Structure formats: structure tokens, C-alpha cells
N, CA, C and O of each residue as an XYZ file, in Angstrom:
700
protein
N      -3.010      9.978    -22.298
C      -2.155     10.521    -21.337
C      -3.121     11.741    -20.407
O      -2.973     11.889    -19.194
N      -4.002     12.459    -21.155
C      -5.019     13.254    -20.457
C      -5.614     12.470    -19.380
O      -5.529     12.866    -18.218
N      -6.249     11.316    -19.704
C      -6.740     10.440    -18.480
C      -6.073     10.111    -17.480
O      -6.505      9.950    -16.338
N      -4.902      9.983    -17.884
C      -3.973      9.412    -16.860
C      -3.740     10.815    -15.802
O      -3.771     10.845    -14.571
N      -3.526     11.813    -16.677
C      -3.149     13.094    -15.467
C      -4.705     13.414    -14.757
O      -4.737     13.834    -13.600
N      -5.834     13.212    -15.436
C      -7.186     13.466    -14.754
C      -7.130     12.488    -13.416
O      -7.150     12.839    -12.236
N      -7.039     10.878    -14.082
C      -6.968     10.251    -12.736
C      -6.133     10.490    -11.556
O      -6.490     10.399    -10.381
N      -5.197     10.746    -11.923
C      -3.816     11.207    -10.831
C      -4.486     12.473    -10.028
O      -4.440     12.470     -8.798
N      -4.993     13.352    -10.604
C      -5.585     14.529     -9.731
C      -7.082     14.378     -8.966
O      -7.584     15.029     -8.050
N      -7.497     13.403     -9.629
C      -8.728     12.910     -8.870
C      -8.353     12.392     -7.805
O      -8.771     12.852     -6.742
N      -7.520     11.365     -7.828
C      -6.793     10.444     -6.661
C      -6.264     11.374     -5.672
O      -6.573     11.415     -4.481
N      -5.542     12.018     -6.210
C      -4.691     13.065     -5.260
C      -5.547     14.080     -4.129
O      -5.260     14.464     -2.996
N      -6.598     14.281     -4.922
C      -7.707     15.119     -3.859
C      -8.749     13.983     -3.165
O      -9.112     14.201     -2.010
N      -9.186     12.887     -3.793
C      -9.776     11.741     -3.310
C      -9.558     11.108     -2.261
O     -10.386     10.438     -1.645
N      -8.025     11.336     -1.889
C      -7.509     10.892     -0.520
C      -8.297     11.431      0.760
O      -8.675     10.802      1.748
N      -8.430     12.775      0.448
C      -8.900     13.683      1.780
C     -10.442     14.016      1.363
O     -11.253     14.327      2.236
N     -10.785     13.940      0.064
C     -12.351     14.397     -0.168
C     -13.169     13.205     -0.426
O     -14.359     13.447     -0.223
N     -12.955     12.085     -0.778
C     -13.450     10.967     -1.386
C     -13.735      9.833     -0.272
O     -13.964      8.668     -0.597
N     -13.703     10.242      0.978
C     -13.900      9.325      1.978
C     -12.746      8.055      1.924
O     -12.878      7.022      2.580
N     -11.703      8.308      1.102
C     -10.575      7.265      1.359
C      -9.912      7.681      2.964
O      -9.937      6.879      3.898
N      -9.528      8.600      3.032
C      -9.201      9.065      4.249
C      -9.713      8.707      5.748
O      -9.112      8.486      6.800
N     -10.940      8.741      5.427
C     -12.007      8.176      6.643
C     -11.970      6.658      6.750
O     -11.922      5.996      7.786
N     -12.004      6.169      5.325
C     -11.949      4.435      5.386
C     -10.670      4.008      6.130
O     -10.667      3.117      6.979
N      -9.510      4.755      5.725
C      -8.170      4.196      6.084
C      -8.083      4.448      7.482
O      -7.415      3.660      8.152
N      -8.657      5.435      8.053
C      -8.563      5.856      9.597
C      -9.638      4.722     10.247
O      -9.231      4.247     11.308
N     -10.702      4.309      9.865
C     -11.286      3.264     10.344
C     -11.004      1.966     10.511
O     -11.456      1.239     11.396
N     -10.030      1.587      9.401
C      -9.064      0.308      9.360
C      -7.882      0.486     10.649
O      -7.712     -0.286     11.592
N      -7.325      1.447     10.420
C      -6.458      1.711     11.381
C      -7.018      1.458     12.860
O      -6.422      0.702     13.627
N      -8.298      2.187     13.257
C      -8.881      2.154     14.391
C      -9.527      0.705     14.739
O      -9.826      0.282     15.856
N      -9.654      0.087     13.538
C     -10.360     -1.552     13.905
C      -8.984     -2.322     14.126
O      -9.056     -3.241     14.942
N      -7.731     -2.101     13.530
C      -6.437     -2.885     13.877
C      -5.899     -2.582     15.344
O      -5.345     -3.381     16.100
N      -6.154     -1.409     15.541
C      -5.110     -0.877     16.399
C      -6.116     -0.015     17.440
O      -6.287      1.202     17.360
N      -6.690     -0.824     18.346
C      -7.617     -0.111     19.368
C      -7.032      0.611     20.036
O      -5.811      0.466     20.095
N      -7.644      1.614     20.756
C      -7.053      2.621     21.584
C      -5.587      3.207     21.300
O      -4.711      3.301     22.160
N      -5.466      3.570     20.015
C      -4.254      4.083     19.492
C      -4.476      5.317     18.942
O      -5.642      5.451     18.571
N      -3.641      6.437     18.724
C      -3.632      7.634     18.192
C      -3.015      7.479     16.669
O      -2.229      6.585     16.355
N      -3.454      8.400     15.868
C      -2.660      8.194     14.657
C      -2.215      9.954     14.299
O      -2.721     10.960     14.796
N      -1.163      9.863     13.324
C      -0.857     11.038     12.644
C      -0.573     10.976     11.386
O       0.263     10.137     11.049
N      -1.134     11.765     10.447
C      -1.033     11.608      9.005
C       0.279     12.340      8.651
O       0.548     13.438      9.139
N       1.153     11.638      7.714
C       2.241     12.249      7.247
C       2.267     12.061      5.545
O       2.054     10.952      5.054
N       2.524     13.143      4.782
C       2.624     13.151      3.593
C       4.395     13.321      3.286
O       5.232     14.169      3.597
N       4.423     12.133      2.573
C       5.979     11.942      2.286
C       6.345     11.965      0.987
O       5.682     11.315      0.179
N       7.384     12.666      0.600
C       7.978     12.798     -0.785
C       8.957     11.963     -0.940
O      10.005     12.267     -0.369
N       8.929     10.773     -1.682
C      10.044      9.908     -1.885
C      11.055     10.308     -2.361
O      10.869     10.697     -3.514
N      12.265     10.425     -1.955
C      13.530     10.902     -2.445
C      13.586     10.238     -4.251
O      13.014      9.171     -4.476
N      14.148     10.817     -5.144
C      14.013     10.493     -6.496
C      15.055      9.187     -6.615
O      14.898      8.252     -7.400
N      16.134      9.331     -5.678
C      17.017      8.295     -6.063
C      16.477      6.878     -5.331
O      16.621      5.760     -5.825
N      15.838      7.163     -4.075
C      14.890      6.060     -3.406
C      14.096      5.481     -4.351
O      14.197      4.302     -4.690
N      13.292      6.282     -4.801
C      12.259      5.940     -5.687
C      12.700      5.064     -6.753
O      12.228      3.934     -6.887
N      13.706      5.609     -7.615
C      14.191      4.784     -8.760
C      14.915      3.484     -8.338
O      15.007      2.614     -9.204
N      15.436      3.246     -7.121
C      16.015      2.135     -6.695
C      15.021      1.175     -6.418
O      15.272     -0.001     -6.681
N      13.708      1.547     -5.829
C      13.007      0.845     -5.583
C      12.208      0.254     -6.589
O      11.850     -0.922     -6.534
N      11.895      1.091     -7.577
C      11.218      0.903     -8.917
C      11.957     -0.091     -9.804
O      11.337     -0.857    -10.541
N      13.356     -0.074     -9.726
C      14.063     -0.807    -10.616
C      13.702     -2.239     -9.876
O      13.049     -3.106    -10.457
N      14.115     -2.366     -8.760
C      14.147     -3.638     -8.032
C      12.829     -4.327     -8.049
O      12.704     -5.535     -8.248
N      11.936     -3.567     -7.849
C      10.207     -4.200     -8.001
C       9.900     -4.410     -9.375
O       9.164     -5.322     -9.753
N      10.452     -3.578    -10.138
C       9.902     -3.197    -11.736
C       8.612     -3.175    -11.877
O       7.879     -3.858    -12.591
N       8.305     -2.029    -10.870
C       6.839     -1.209    -11.117
C       7.344     -0.071    -10.595
O       8.305     -0.069     -9.826
N       6.516      1.328    -11.111
C       6.742      2.524    -10.959
C       5.801      2.840     -9.657
O       4.822      2.147     -9.382
N       6.128      3.719     -9.062
C       5.173      4.208     -8.147
C       4.456      4.987     -8.665
O       4.919      5.768     -9.496
N       3.184      5.001     -8.342
C       1.863      5.667     -8.863
C       2.272      7.444     -8.729
O       1.828      8.227     -9.569
N       3.028      7.853     -7.745
C       3.278      9.242     -7.778
C       4.544      9.444     -7.015
O       4.891      8.431     -6.408
N       5.335     10.488     -6.880
C       6.476     10.682     -6.286
C       6.237     10.951     -4.399
O       7.199     11.144     -3.655
N       4.837     10.907     -3.929
C       4.437     11.161     -2.773
C       3.522     10.273     -2.386
O       2.514     10.065     -3.061
N       3.792      9.617     -1.189
C       2.747      8.824     -0.600
C       2.211      9.405      0.829
O       2.707     10.393      1.370
N       1.411      8.847      1.220
C       0.745      9.036      2.763
C       0.863      8.058      3.507
O       0.478      6.959      3.106
N       1.494      8.229      4.935
C       1.290      7.316      5.758
C       0.792      7.542      6.935
O       0.250      8.641      7.049
N       0.795      6.819      7.916
C      -0.028      7.196      9.232
C       1.129      6.600     10.117
O       1.732      5.580      9.784
N       1.439      7.408     11.435
C       2.288      6.720     12.472
C       1.064      6.544     13.205
O       0.124      7.331     13.313
N       1.226      5.282     13.739
C       0.207      4.652     14.646
C       0.944      4.625     16.169
O       1.959      3.967     16.398
N       0.360      5.326     17.002
C       0.811      5.221     18.348
C       0.061      4.708     19.487
O      -1.164      4.830     19.485
N       0.689      4.121     20.505
C       0.011      3.781     21.477
C       0.541      4.308     22.896
O       1.767      4.234     22.978
N       0.052      4.702     23.762
C       0.399      5.451     24.696
C       1.551      6.253     24.491
O       2.491      6.121     25.275
N       1.630      7.157     23.451
C       2.329      8.056     22.819
C       4.003      7.505     22.391
O       4.998      8.230     22.370
N       3.953      6.128     22.093
C       4.787      5.489     21.651
C       4.750      4.858     20.241
O       4.264      3.727     20.245
N       5.131      5.300     19.087
C       5.092      4.573     18.042
C       5.219      3.133     18.170
O       6.120      2.524     18.746
N       3.944      2.540     17.408
C       3.492      1.263     17.280
C       3.891      0.655     16.041
O       4.567     -0.370     15.958
N       3.564      1.149     15.337
C       3.322      0.815     13.583
C       3.144      1.924     12.617
O       2.895      3.061     13.017
N       3.267      1.622     11.300
C       2.823      2.630     10.570
C       1.964      1.940      9.602
O       2.045      0.731      9.384
N       1.012      2.858      8.937
C       0.333      2.310      7.796
C       0.502      3.199      6.530
O       0.325      4.414      6.619
N       0.816      2.657      5.447
C       1.211      3.241      3.935
C      -0.020      2.854      3.239
O      -0.588      1.763      3.203
N      -0.409      4.336      2.516
C      -1.591      3.932      1.628
C      -0.882      4.384      0.069
O      -0.101      5.315     -0.125
N      -1.425      3.414     -0.942
C      -0.519      3.710     -2.200
C      -1.582      3.239     -3.326
O      -2.638      2.680     -3.029
N      -1.293      3.450     -4.293
C      -2.095      2.964     -5.704
C      -1.322      2.283     -6.435
O      -0.108      2.388     -6.255
N      -1.861      1.377     -7.486
C      -1.151      0.716     -8.385
C      -2.265      0.449     -9.260
O      -3.409      0.410     -8.807
N      -1.999      0.253    -10.550
C      -2.794      0.027    -11.509
C      -3.023     -1.168    -11.737
O      -2.086     -1.966    -11.775
N      -4.641     -1.664    -11.991
C      -4.920     -3.113    -12.325
C      -4.911     -3.122    -13.837
O      -3.959     -2.623    -14.438
N      -5.930     -3.669    -14.478
C      -6.057     -3.701    -15.927
C      -5.908     -2.160    -16.234
O      -4.937     -1.738    -16.861
N      -6.693     -1.518    -15.867
C      -7.026      0.020    -16.247
C      -7.241      1.087    -15.555
O      -7.017      2.220    -15.982
N      -7.823      0.746    -14.102
C      -7.946      1.313    -13.330
C      -7.009      1.521    -11.776
O      -6.322      0.549    -11.459
N      -6.990      2.449    -11.068
C      -6.086      2.504    -10.091
C      -6.770      1.378     -8.868
O      -7.973      1.140     -8.758
N      -5.887      0.900     -8.183
C      -6.277      0.271     -6.743
C      -5.508      0.827     -5.742
O      -4.277      0.861     -5.749
N      -6.400      1.364     -4.682
C      -5.940      2.246     -3.591
C      -5.742      0.984     -2.466
O      -6.730      0.262     -2.328
N      -4.496      0.654     -1.623
C      -4.592     -0.342     -0.875
C      -3.580      0.380      0.390
O      -2.784      1.313      0.279
N      -3.847     -0.211      1.279
C      -3.128      0.164      2.559
C      -2.234     -1.132      3.199
O      -2.626     -2.298      3.251
N      -1.118     -0.687      3.602
C      -0.368     -1.917      4.251
C       0.050     -1.483      5.739
O       0.377     -0.300      5.842
N       0.082     -2.150      6.743
C       0.286     -2.057      8.160
C       1.697     -2.560      8.168
O       2.041     -3.516      7.473
N       2.584     -1.848      9.030
C       3.921     -2.392      9.142
C       4.352     -2.314     10.607
O       3.903     -1.333     11.199
N       5.245     -3.265     11.427
C       5.479     -3.065     12.758
C       6.660     -2.525     12.349
O       6.992     -2.353     11.176
N       7.436     -2.198     13.538
C       8.552     -1.294     13.854
C       9.700     -1.921     13.278
O      10.663     -1.182     13.072
N       9.802     -3.166     12.965
C      10.832     -4.024     12.151
C      10.466     -3.997     10.916
O      11.220     -4.698     10.242
N       9.521     -3.427     10.215
C       9.288     -3.479      9.071
C       8.492     -4.878      8.338
O       8.333     -5.117      7.141
N       8.143     -5.546      9.342
C       7.435     -6.621      8.798
C       5.586     -6.325      8.792
O       4.921     -5.733      9.643
N       5.133     -6.975      7.519
C       3.671     -6.522      7.296
C       2.866     -7.173      8.286
O       2.771     -8.397      8.375
N       2.268     -6.320      9.056
C       1.210     -6.876     10.078
C      -0.288     -7.257      9.299
O      -1.072     -8.135      9.660
N      -0.440     -6.320      8.111
C      -1.787     -6.728      7.471
C      -1.992     -5.562      6.446
O      -1.485     -4.441      6.480
N      -2.845     -6.088      5.538
C      -2.843     -5.341      3.969
C      -4.525     -5.016      3.851
O      -5.355     -5.700      4.450
N      -4.756     -4.259      3.282
C      -6.299     -4.082      3.060
C      -6.344     -3.495      1.420
O      -5.358     -2.902      0.983
N      -7.375     -3.677      0.695
C      -7.604     -2.939     -0.495
C      -8.692     -2.125      0.069
O      -9.705     -2.545      0.627
N      -8.281     -0.661     -0.192
C      -9.517      0.482      0.279
C     -10.290      0.442     -0.743
O     -11.460      0.161     -0.481
N      -9.963      0.682     -2.128
C     -10.750      0.954     -3.106
C     -10.489      0.167     -4.440
O      -9.420      0.276     -5.042
N     -11.412     -0.550     -4.828
C     -11.141     -1.372     -6.092
C     -12.137     -0.646     -6.910
O     -13.269     -0.322     -6.553
N     -11.479     -0.396     -8.236
C     -12.301      0.434     -9.317
C     -12.754     -0.699    -10.703
O     -13.558     -0.419    -11.592
N     -12.127     -1.762    -10.590
C     -12.267     -2.405    -12.019
C     -13.533     -3.115    -11.910
O     -14.146     -3.212    -10.847
N     -13.943     -3.639    -13.082
C     -15.112     -4.691    -12.925
C     -14.976     -5.901    -12.794
O     -15.959     -6.605    -12.564
N     -13.524     -6.504    -12.931
C     -13.410     -7.887    -12.493
C     -12.080     -7.879    -11.713
O     -11.234     -6.985    -11.741
N     -12.046     -8.962    -11.052
C     -10.858     -9.091    -10.106
C     -10.768     -8.527     -8.682
O      -9.816     -8.135     -8.008
N     -12.153     -8.626     -8.446
C     -12.087     -8.007     -7.099
C     -11.542     -8.741     -5.956
O     -11.290     -8.182     -4.889
N     -11.353    -10.028     -6.176
C     -11.197    -11.008     -5.439
C      -9.703    -10.657     -4.597
O      -9.381    -11.255     -3.570
N      -8.994     -9.737     -5.143
C      -7.649     -9.314     -4.408
C      -7.954     -8.642     -3.179
O      -7.083     -8.390     -2.347
N      -9.206     -8.334     -3.032
C      -9.692     -7.758     -1.667
C      -9.830     -8.680     -0.495
O      -9.889     -8.292      0.672
N      -9.884    -10.103     -0.943
C     -10.391    -11.021      0.128
C      -9.191    -11.204      1.163
O      -8.044    -11.367      0.747
N      -9.448    -11.176      2.336
C      -8.380    -11.194      3.317
C      -7.801    -12.706      3.439
O      -6.826    -12.933      4.154
N      -8.427    -13.686      2.732
C      -7.605    -14.815      2.582
C      -6.639    -15.025      1.571
O      -5.891    -16.002      1.545
N      -6.654    -13.946      0.588
C      -5.689    -13.866     -0.420
C      -4.698    -13.028      0.283
O      -3.548    -13.450      0.399
N      -5.082    -11.729      0.825
C      -4.023    -10.685      1.316
C      -3.276    -11.538      2.181
O      -2.054    -11.443      2.063
N      -3.817    -12.546      3.227
C      -2.881    -12.861      4.376
C      -1.796    -13.427      3.924
O      -1.086    -13.656      4.902
N      -1.289    -13.775      2.963
C      -0.231    -14.352      2.339
C       0.967    -13.419      2.446
O       2.119    -13.851      2.484
N       0.635    -12.033      2.497
C       1.896    -10.928      2.737
C       2.139    -10.457      3.738
O       2.746     -9.397      3.888
N       1.554    -11.415      4.905
C       1.717    -11.114      6.324
C       3.181    -11.477      6.854
O       3.782    -12.396      6.297
N       3.608    -10.976      7.619
C       5.106    -11.215      7.846
C       6.257    -11.128      6.911
O       7.440    -11.261      7.227
N       5.767    -10.883      5.688
C       6.961    -10.574      4.853
C       7.648     -9.069      5.117
O       7.085     -8.251      5.843
N       8.756     -8.824      4.540
C       9.158     -7.803      4.721
C      10.102     -7.095      3.574
O       9.826     -7.454      2.430
N      10.959     -6.336      3.677
C      11.877     -5.866      2.529
C      12.846     -6.973      1.979
O      13.309     -6.913      0.840
N      13.110     -7.945      2.824
C      14.030     -8.875      2.366
C      13.481    -10.048      1.727
O      14.167    -10.770      1.004
N      12.106    -10.282      2.006
C      11.250    -11.422      1.631
C      11.385    -11.421      0.095
O      11.848    -10.476     -0.544
N      10.907    -12.646     -0.462
C      10.741    -12.823     -1.747
C       8.995    -12.664     -1.948
O       8.105    -13.102     -1.218
N       8.902    -11.942     -3.106
C       7.061    -11.801     -3.439
C       7.063    -12.148     -5.160
O       6.509    -11.518     -6.060
N       7.907    -13.395     -5.236
C       7.796    -14.136     -6.588
C       6.265    -14.332     -6.781
O       5.546    -14.880     -5.945
N       5.814    -13.792     -8.050
C       4.151    -14.028     -8.172
C       4.260    -15.462     -8.842
O       5.074    -15.788     -9.706
N       3.065    -16.422     -8.146
C       3.016    -17.668     -8.869
C       4.079    -18.437     -7.820
O       3.706    -19.592     -7.614
N       5.051    -18.156     -7.259
C       5.744    -18.896     -6.671
C       5.419    -18.683     -5.007
O       4.917    -19.567     -4.313
N       5.797    -17.366     -4.523
C       5.737    -17.188     -3.168
C       4.434    -16.562     -2.952
O       4.023    -16.490     -1.794
N       3.596    -16.012     -4.096
C       2.469    -15.189     -4.115
C       1.502    -15.820     -5.141
O       1.721    -15.780     -6.352
N       0.252    -16.495     -4.499
C      -0.673    -17.374     -5.416
C      -1.473    -16.351     -6.203
O      -2.024    -15.346     -5.755
N      -1.442    -16.750     -7.355
C      -2.574    -15.894     -8.401
C      -3.698    -16.092     -8.095
O      -3.996    -16.956     -7.270
N      -4.844    -15.096     -8.882
C      -6.041    -15.464     -8.659
C      -6.648    -15.752    -10.042
O      -6.680    -14.789    -10.807
N      -7.102    -16.847    -10.455
C      -7.951    -16.962    -11.571
C      -8.756    -15.579    -12.143
O      -9.488    -15.056    -11.302
N      -8.717    -15.079    -13.167
C      -9.561    -13.827    -13.385
C      -9.166    -12.621    -12.911
O      -9.750    -11.585    -13.226
N      -8.128    -12.657    -12.105
C      -7.513    -11.497    -11.550
C      -6.088    -11.225    -11.833
O      -5.489    -10.406    -11.136
N      -5.474    -11.870    -12.840
C      -3.962    -12.289    -12.706
C      -3.427    -10.593    -12.611
O      -2.607    -10.283    -11.745
N      -3.867     -9.758    -13.391
C      -3.220     -8.657    -13.788
C      -3.146     -7.899    -12.492
O      -2.124     -7.464    -11.962
N      -4.533     -7.795    -12.012
C      -4.531     -7.110    -10.276
C      -3.827     -7.696     -9.221
O      -3.329     -7.028     -8.314
N      -3.758     -8.978     -9.302
C      -3.195     -9.767     -8.310
C      -1.590     -9.345     -8.535
O      -1.124     -8.915     -7.480
N      -0.754     -9.352     -9.484
C       0.223     -8.989     -9.745
C       0.731     -7.650     -9.707
O       1.918     -7.345     -9.600
N      -0.110     -6.978     -9.787
C      -0.063     -5.561     -9.492
C       0.182     -5.121     -8.115
O       1.182     -4.545     -7.688
N      -0.874     -5.475     -7.483
C      -0.815     -5.298     -5.876
C       0.225     -6.193     -5.161
O       0.627     -5.849     -4.050
N       0.673     -7.306     -5.736
C       1.773     -8.057     -5.405
C       3.037     -7.087     -5.431
O       3.685     -7.029     -4.386
N       3.476     -6.282     -6.568
C       4.479     -5.658     -6.604
C       4.328     -4.466     -5.751
O       5.302     -4.054     -5.120
N       3.002     -3.789     -5.673
C       2.905     -2.650     -4.981
C       3.080     -2.838     -3.363
O       3.433     -1.844     -2.729
N       2.841     -4.111     -2.640
C       3.240     -4.314     -1.462
C       4.557     -4.428     -1.174
O       5.082     -3.911     -0.187
N       5.192     -5.169     -2.096
C       6.714     -5.434     -2.246
C       7.491     -3.726     -2.081
O       8.371     -3.289     -1.338
N       6.787     -3.209     -2.997
C       7.469     -1.576     -2.906
C       7.555     -1.139     -1.842
O       8.566     -0.655     -1.332
N       6.120     -1.299     -1.206
C       5.979     -0.485     -0.007
C       6.715     -1.142      1.378
O       6.729     -0.481      2.417
N       7.270     -2.375      1.318
C       7.900     -3.171      2.249
C       9.146     -2.708      2.337
O       9.700     -2.634      3.434
N       9.886     -2.253      0.945
C      11.185     -1.567      0.809
C      11.224      0.072      1.427
O      12.118      0.545      2.129
N      10.239      0.625      1.044
C       9.774      1.840      1.464
C       9.581      1.933      3.121
O       9.932      2.871      3.836
N       9.028      0.889      3.466
C       8.581      1.034      4.840
C       9.849      0.923      5.806
O       9.861      1.394      6.944
N      10.658      0.407      5.356
C      12.142      0.007      6.100
C      12.930      1.179      6.159
O      13.671      1.564      7.064
N      12.646      1.732      4.981
C      13.623      3.506      4.657
C      12.929      4.385      5.831
O      13.618      4.849      6.740
N      11.585      4.581      5.765
C      10.977      5.416      6.593
C      10.928      5.033      8.062
O      11.012      5.944      8.886
N      10.813      3.890      8.437
C      10.985      3.202      9.816
C      12.520      3.769     10.380
O      12.652      4.424     11.414
N      13.340      3.475      9.712
C      14.767      3.800      9.912
C      15.125      5.221     10.266
O      16.174      5.581     10.800
N      14.048      6.030      9.874
C      14.209      7.432      9.821
C      13.377      7.901     11.107
O      13.714      8.951     11.655
N      12.524      7.311     11.504
C      11.566      7.658     12.669
C      12.184      7.504     13.949
O      11.547      7.744     14.975
């Protein structure tokens, strides 16, 4: 339990101190040229968090997430949500881009901390999430391909992306 609390504290501060924020913003700039961005810390309402967790059968890493409003010509063009899930023993930090309809534009693994299973960072594997949304099926092994040697991480990141697709729709509906 002490290790989990320590990891939580380290990751919370690492978003801003460990280069993760900079890496995310480089990814946003690469994906959305000539855009501006605004970072938002969002506390997931407890009832929303519990409903999403029950639907996906995976808990959120914490009750807050960070997302970026991505604007072109001062108009909202997309959002990018950063979150963490557990692989076998360590957190995986990932980013998902959503269009204004809540469809996944792209996803990236920002930081993979395990010694095995890093194949989930491969863009050829991540492309299968493209165009999915909160109503899509994320059935691992059926809709989402597994990766030999990375089963735990692949299942975990799949559920994490599904959680964010549901949350993105909620966030977008309020913007």
C-alpha cells in the first residue's frame, strides 16, 4: 500500500516535473500543427467515475485527470486526455486524442515503465482504437487484438482507452 501511495505521489508531480507534460505537448503539436492548447485539471465527479469504472471493469488511477483543449483559429478542434493504468506492476501513462464528436483520432503511450510488453507503444497496434467512441465495443481478443508477451498491459491499456472514450464524451458535452 505504501508503494502504491508513493507511486501516486510521484506520478502526480511527474506530469509537470518529469517531462511528461512536455512530451504530451510535443505530441499535440506534432498531431495538430498551428494550434494552441490549454491544459485543464479535471476532477471526475464521483458518480460519473463509479459508473464508468463499473461499465469498463477497471478503476481510474485517480479521481482527477489532465486534459488539453486543442484550438485552431481560436475554435476548439479536439481534446487530448492523459491518464495512467497499471500494467503488470507499474503504471503506463497514455494519451488519447478525441475529435469534437468523441471519436478517437489517435492514441500514444507516453511512458511505459515495465521491462516487458512495450509493444503496446507500437503505432500499428494502437491504430485499432482509431474512430472508436463511447459506444464502440472494446472487447479484448475480439475487437482489440492481443499481443503475445504483453497480455496484461494490452488488456489494461484497452480498458483505459475505453474509459477515456466514455469520459471524453462527458467532457465534450460540457464544453
